[in-house]
C-alpha positions in Angstrom: 107.8 -1.7 1.7 104.8 -0.9 -0.4 103.8 2.1 1.5 107.3 3.5 1.7 107.7 3.0 -2.1 110.8 0.8 -1.7 109.6 -2.1 -3.8 111.8 -3.2 -6.7 110.5 -2.9 -10.2 110.2 -6.7 -10.5 108.1 -6.9 -7.2 105.8 -4.1 -8.5 105.3 -5.9 -11.8 104.5 -9.1 -9.9 102.0 -7.3 -7.6 100.2 -5.3 -10.3 97.8 -8.1 -11.4 96.9 -8.9 -7.8 96.2 -5.3 -7.0 94.1 -4.9 -10.1 92.1 -8.0 -9.4 91.4 -7.0 -5.7 88.8 -4.2 -6.4 87.0 -6.5 -8.9 86.9 -9.3 -6.4 85.5 -7.0 -3.7 82.8 -5.7 -6.0 81.8 -9.2 -7.1 81.6 -10.3 -3.5 79.5 -7.3 -2.7 77.1 -8.0 -5.6 76.7 -11.6 -4.4 76.0 -10.4 -0.9 73.3 -8.1 -2.2 71.8 -10.8 -4.4 71.3 -13.1 -1.3 70.5 -10.7 1.6 68.9 -13.2 3.9 71.2 -16.1 3.4 74.3 -14.4 4.7 72.8 -12.2 7.4 70.9 -14.9 9.4 73.8 -15.1 11.9 73.6 -11.3 12.4 69.9 -11.2 13.3 69.0 -11.2 16.9 66.8 -14.1 18.1 63.3 -13.1 19.1 62.5 -12.9 22.7 60.8 -16.1 24.0 57.5 -15.6 25.8 56.4 -18.4 28.1 52.7 -18.8 28.6 51.2 -18.8 32.1 50.6 -22.6 32.4 54.1 -23.4 31.3 55.5 -20.7 33.7 53.6 -22.2 36.6 55.0 -25.6 35.8 58.5 -24.2 35.6 58.0 -22.4 38.9 56.8 -25.7 40.5 59.9 -27.6 39.1 62.1 -24.7 40.4 60.6 -24.9 43.9 61.6 -28.6 44.0 65.0 -28.4 42.3 66.5 -25.0 41.4 69.5 -26.7 39.7 68.2 -29.5 37.6 70.6 -31.7 35.6 70.8 -31.5 31.8 68.8 -34.6 31.4 66.0 -33.2 33.7 66.0 -29.9 31.8 65.6 -31.9 28.5 62.7 -33.8 30.1 61.0 -30.6 31.3 61.5 -29.0 27.9 60.0 -32.0 26.1 57.0 -32.1 28.5 56.3 -28.4 28.2 57.0 -28.4 24.4 59.7 -25.7 24.8 63.3 -25.7 23.6 65.9 -27.1 25.9 67.9 -23.9 25.8 64.8 -21.8 26.8 64.2 -23.9 29.9 67.9 -23.9 30.8 68.1 -20.1 30.5 64.8 -19.7 32.5 66.3 -21.7 35.4 69.5 -19.6 35.2 67.4 -16.4 35.2 65.3 -17.6 38.2 68.4 -18.4 40.2 69.8 -14.9 39.5 66.5 -13.3 40.4 66.4 -15.3 43.6 70.0 -14.1 44.4 69.0 -10.5 43.7 66.0 -10.7 46.0 68.0 -12.3 48.8 70.7 -9.6 48.4 68.1 -6.7 48.4 66.3 -8.2 51.4 69.6 -8.1 53.4 70.0 -4.3 52.9 
């Protein structure tokens, strides 16, 4: 109704303060966002790529040779032993399984 200009006079009068406050609120929010650039944008930043050192990589490969699908508890134990984050170890195992799958597929053709 607003776009087609079919609002009654009373509705327009009621909407006027809301519509006047809207740009001011948007500008205030923008100023606050600029005042704290790092606080709000931390979720938007991409996580840095994790690099695993050679000794840890060899250990992970040894664990993978024994058990390519370790349990969550085993992953946590490996992560603690190698001083890595649990998620890093979990993703490493997932990536190794995918790599193994690709190698097996390419060897078939």
